N, C-alpha and C positions, 0 to 999 in steps of 0.2 A: 602675158606682157601685152599691153595696147600698142597700137600703131605708133601714137605718139611717143611713147617712152622707147620704142625701137628707134625712131628716127632721131630722138635726143641722144641715145648711146651711139648710134652710128655717126652722127655729127662730132661728139667728143672724141671718139676713136679716130676720126679723120685729122681733127686737131692735135691729137696725140701724136699721130704719125707724122705730121708735119713737124712738130717739136723735136721728135726723136731723130729725124733726118739730120738736125744739125746740132743736137746736144748728145755728147757723149762723154762718158766718166773715164778716169785713168786711175792709176794707184795713187798718185799723188793728189790728183783733183777728182774725187769720184761724183757720180750723179747722185743728187739728192732728189729721188723720185717720190712724188706724193700721190696718194689715192685717197679718194673720198667716198666712203659708202653711205647708205641711209643712216647707219647706226655709228660708224667708227670713222677715225682718220688714221691713215698708216703712212709712215715715212721710212725710206730705206736709204742707205749709202751704197752704191752699187759700182763696182769697177767693171766697166763693159768690155775692157781688154781680156780679162780673165773669166768674164761671166760669173763674178762672185758678189755676194753681198757681204759688205764689211760690217754693217750695224743696222738696227732696225728698232723702231719705237711705234707705238700705237697708243690711241686715246682710251682704250678699254681698261688700261690700268692707270691712266694719268688723273693726276689730282685735280679738281676744279668743279664749279657747279654748271658752267653754260659750255656751249660748244667752242666758242672762242677762247676761253680759259683754258680748256683742256687742249686745244690746238696750240697755244702758247706753252703749255707744259710739255706737249710731244715735242716742239721745236727745241726747247731748252734740253730735253733729254736726250735727243738725237745728236745735239751739239756736245753734250757731256760724253756720249758714245764715241763720238769722233775725236774728240780730245784724247781719250783713252788708247784710240788706235793710232794717234800721232797725225791726224788730218786737221789742217786749219782751213783750208779753202775747198770749196765744193761748186758744182755746178748745179743750178736749179732747174727741176722739170717738173712743172706743175700739173702735168698728166692731162692737159687738155681742158682743165677746169679754169675758170676765169680768177684772175688774180684779184681776189677780194674776199671779204669774211674770213672762213677758216683758213683758207690757204694763205691769205696775207697774214694772218695771226701766227701760223706756224713759221712762215718765213721771218717774221719779226722776232719770234722766240729763238729761232735758230741764231739770228744775228745777235741777239741779247746774250745767247750762250757763247759767243765767240768765234762762230763761224764766219767765214768772208765769202760772199757771192754777189 
């Protein structure tokens, strides 16, 4: 891992820690945590009070041709899983990533699926 990539990771981690200091999920309004790797996009609904994952979805099994299409599909899948668990509202945790591209597409897909945040 090069110095530049280590610095980028450290900056993202610092941003994520700042966000996590303000954002917390409960049983009624869980945290929608998003993580983006080089190959996939992951989303989880997390209850921080009990430290449990309520539902999860990722782009490895999502339908779509491009990254943004897959991100939208992941957003709709996590919204569907939330509806099955009886959840209508969430707190969005972008994980230190910029709110653009695949992260924004996932959020839009979740909103289209019926989640409120």
